[in-house]
Residue frames relative to the residue before (quaternion, step in Angstrom):
aa qw qx qy qz dx dy dz
M 1.0000 0.0000 0.0000 0.0000 0.00 0.00 0.00
T 0.2408 -0.7738 0.5736 0.1195 3.57 -0.87 0.98
T 0.2205 -0.7568 0.6031 0.1215 3.54 -0.92 0.95
R 0.2041 -0.7814 0.5825 0.0917 3.54 -0.88 0.98
L 0.2266 -0.7636 0.5937 0.1146 3.56 -0.90 0.96
V 0.1397 -0.7820 0.6045 0.0591 3.56 -0.85 1.00
V 0.1707 -0.7545 0.6266 0.0945 3.56 -0.84 1.03
R 0.3018 -0.7909 0.5106 0.1506 3.54 -0.43 1.22
G 0.7371 -0.4714 0.2854 0.3911 3.54 -1.28 0.46
T 0.6591 0.5095 -0.3169 0.4533 3.58 0.92 -0.86
A 0.6628 0.4883 -0.3035 0.4797 3.59 0.94 -0.87
E 0.6409 0.5191 -0.3267 0.4616 3.58 0.97 -0.81
A 0.6407 0.5137 -0.3191 0.4730 3.59 1.02 -0.79
D 0.6334 0.5246 -0.3268 0.4656 3.61 1.02 -0.76
I 0.6514 0.5090 -0.3062 0.4720 3.57 0.97 -0.89
T 0.6558 0.5086 -0.3054 0.4669 3.58 0.94 -0.89
G 0.6557 0.5145 -0.3061 0.4601 3.57 0.96 -0.86
A 0.6511 0.5004 -0.3104 0.4789 3.56 0.99 -0.81
A 0.6355 0.5259 -0.3310 0.4582 3.60 0.98 -0.79
L 0.6506 0.5031 -0.3180 0.4716 3.58 0.96 -0.80
W 0.6260 0.5362 -0.3300 0.4602 3.58 1.02 -0.80
Y 0.6636 0.4965 -0.3008 0.4718 3.59 0.92 -0.93
E 0.6560 0.5210 -0.3148 0.4462 3.58 0.94 -0.86
Q 0.6369 0.5175 -0.3280 0.4680 3.60 1.06 -0.70
R 0.6547 0.5124 -0.3098 0.4613 3.59 1.09 -0.66
S 0.7966 -0.0844 0.1084 0.5887 3.56 0.96 -0.87
P 0.4279 -0.7151 0.4833 0.2682 3.62 -0.50 1.13
G 0.7793 0.2962 -0.2583 0.4882 3.53 -0.90 1.03
L 0.5575 0.6302 -0.3902 0.3740 3.58 1.20 -0.41
S 0.5830 0.5801 -0.3825 0.4211 3.60 1.11 -0.54
A 0.6194 0.5412 -0.3464 0.4510 3.61 1.06 -0.69
V 0.6343 0.5149 -0.3223 0.4782 3.57 1.04 -0.79
F 0.6511 0.5200 -0.3031 0.4624 3.57 0.96 -0.92
L 0.6956 0.4768 -0.2855 0.4552 3.59 0.80 -0.99
R 0.6117 0.5275 -0.3525 0.4725 3.60 1.07 -0.63
A 0.6459 0.5105 -0.3158 0.4716 3.59 0.99 -0.81
V 0.6247 0.5190 -0.3350 0.4776 3.59 1.03 -0.74
D 0.6556 0.5186 -0.3136 0.4504 3.60 0.88 -0.92
V 0.6623 0.5015 -0.3040 0.4663 3.58 0.90 -0.93
T 0.6672 0.5063 -0.2959 0.4594 3.57 0.93 -0.92
L 0.6766 0.4872 -0.2992 0.4640 3.59 0.87 -0.90
A 0.6273 0.5403 -0.3353 0.4496 3.59 1.06 -0.69
E 0.6634 0.5171 -0.2975 0.4517 3.60 1.14 -0.60
I 0.5392 0.6683 -0.4034 0.3160 3.60 1.09 -0.58
P 0.6816 0.4640 -0.3311 0.4588 3.68 0.72 -0.81
R 0.6441 0.5210 -0.3283 0.4538 3.60 1.00 -0.76
V 0.6869 0.4691 -0.2810 0.4787 3.58 0.87 -0.93
R 0.6205 0.5622 -0.3370 0.4306 3.57 1.00 -0.81
C 0.7243 0.4333 -0.2392 0.4800 3.58 1.02 -0.75
S 0.5984 0.5578 -0.3717 0.4389 3.58 1.23 -0.09
S 0.6269 -0.5468 0.3955 0.3895 3.54 -1.27 -0.09
V 0.4426 0.6906 -0.4567 0.3443 3.58 1.29 0.19
T 0.1958 -0.7545 0.6165 0.1109 3.55 -1.02 0.88
L 0.1942 -0.7856 0.5811 0.0864 3.54 -0.74 1.09
P 0.4533 -0.6841 0.4889 0.2956 3.60 -0.91 0.84
L 0.5110 -0.6455 0.4742 0.3121 3.55 -1.16 0.61
S 0.7865 0.0222 -0.0088 0.6172 3.56 1.13 -0.57
P 0.6007 -0.5714 0.4026 0.3881 3.56 -1.16 0.51
G 0.4925 -0.6603 0.4857 0.2924 3.52 -1.14 0.65
P 0.7114 -0.4631 0.3118 0.4270 3.57 -1.26 0.10
């Protein structure tokens, strides 16, 4: 079974805004940030299908 992850417009806009912020701080840093986002998003379907439980919010 294949799980498909959908990144909605608001989330995509947040990611784009963060990338622009990083790029303004240091040229090339947005590429590092976007690669990290891609790697993280690619892991979500795999983790979702495993027995790992992710917290909804950080603990105290």
